[in-house]
C-alpha positions in Angstrom: 80.8 -61.7 -105.0 81.8 -62.8 -107.8 81.5 -60.2 -111.2 82.0 -61.0 -115.2 84.5 -64.2 -115.9 84.8 -64.5 -112.0 86.5 -61.6 -111.1 85.3 -60.1 -108.1 82.3 -57.7 -108.8 83.4 -53.7 -107.6 80.3 -51.5 -106.4 80.8 -48.4 -106.6 78.2 -45.7 -105.8 78.6 -41.7 -106.8 79.1 -39.4 -103.8 78.0 -35.6 -104.5 81.2 -33.4 -103.1 80.4 -30.2 -100.8 81.3 -26.8 -102.6 84.9 -26.9 -101.2 87.6 -30.0 -102.1 86.0 -32.0 -99.0 83.0 -34.0 -99.6 80.5 -33.3 -96.3 80.1 -35.6 -93.7 76.4 -35.3 -94.4 76.5 -37.0 -97.8 79.3 -39.4 -96.2 77.0 -40.4 -93.6 74.2 -41.6 -95.8 76.6 -44.3 -97.4 79.5 -44.9 -94.1 79.0 -47.6 -91.6 79.9 -45.6 -88.0 83.4 -47.1 -88.2 84.1 -46.0 -92.0 82.6 -42.5 -91.2 85.2 -41.7 -88.5 87.6 -43.2 -90.8 86.7 -41.0 -93.2 86.8 -37.7 -91.2 90.4 -38.0 -90.3 91.4 -38.7 -94.1 88.8 -36.2 -95.5 90.9 -34.0 -94.6 94.3 -35.2 -96.0 92.5 -36.1 -99.7 91.4 -32.1 -99.6 94.4 -30.8 -99.4 95.9 -33.6 -102.6 92.4 -32.8 -104.3 93.7 -29.0 -103.9 97.2 -29.2 -105.5 95.6 -31.7 -108.2 94.1 -28.9 -109.2 96.5 -25.9 -109.0 98.3 -28.4 -111.3 95.9 -29.4 -113.8 95.7 -25.0 -113.9 99.5 -25.0 -114.1 98.8 -27.9 -117.1 96.2 -25.9 -118.8 98.0 -22.4 -119.0 101.5 -24.9 -120.0 99.6 -25.8 -122.9 98.5 -22.2 -123.7 101.9 -20.7 -123.8 103.6 -24.0 -125.9 100.7 -23.1 -128.8 101.5 -19.3 -128.5 105.3 -20.4 -128.5 104.5 -22.5 -131.9 102.5 -19.8 -133.6 105.4 -17.2 -132.6 107.6 -19.7 -134.2 105.9 -20.8 -137.1 104.9 -16.6 -137.7 108.4 -16.2 -137.4 109.6 -19.0 -139.6 107.6 -17.9 -141.8 108.6 -14.3 -141.9 112.0 -15.7 -143.2 110.9 -17.4 -145.5 109.3 -14.8 -146.8 112.5 -12.5 -147.0 114.7 -14.5 -148.0 111.9 -15.1 -151.5 112.1 -11.9 -151.6 115.8 -11.4 -151.5 116.2 -14.3 -154.0 114.0 -13.0 -156.8 116.1 -9.7 -156.6 119.2 -11.9 -156.6 117.4 -13.1 -160.0 116.4 -9.9 -161.9 119.9 -7.9 -160.4 122.4 -9.5 -163.7 125.6 -10.5 -163.0 127.8 -8.3 -161.0 130.6 -8.6 -163.1 
């Protein structure tokens, strides 16, 4: 089937996933042919594992972003303290007068 500008048209249909990481057989049976359903059952177990891994990776990335933000803010606060201490020391040096 030809689509826009001579490209092949891709037809998709949204499938509601169940509460877990698998698509329920009942959902798949509404859109799949019998031979597709048998294949889908077999591969859905593998895809559920992959979805679980992707979920874990997403959680790790989320925690890592939070950690990086905390690290940046802590580092900024540290340098702000150093700058303030340096400024105080410089102002003392200016008011102390010559050492000689």
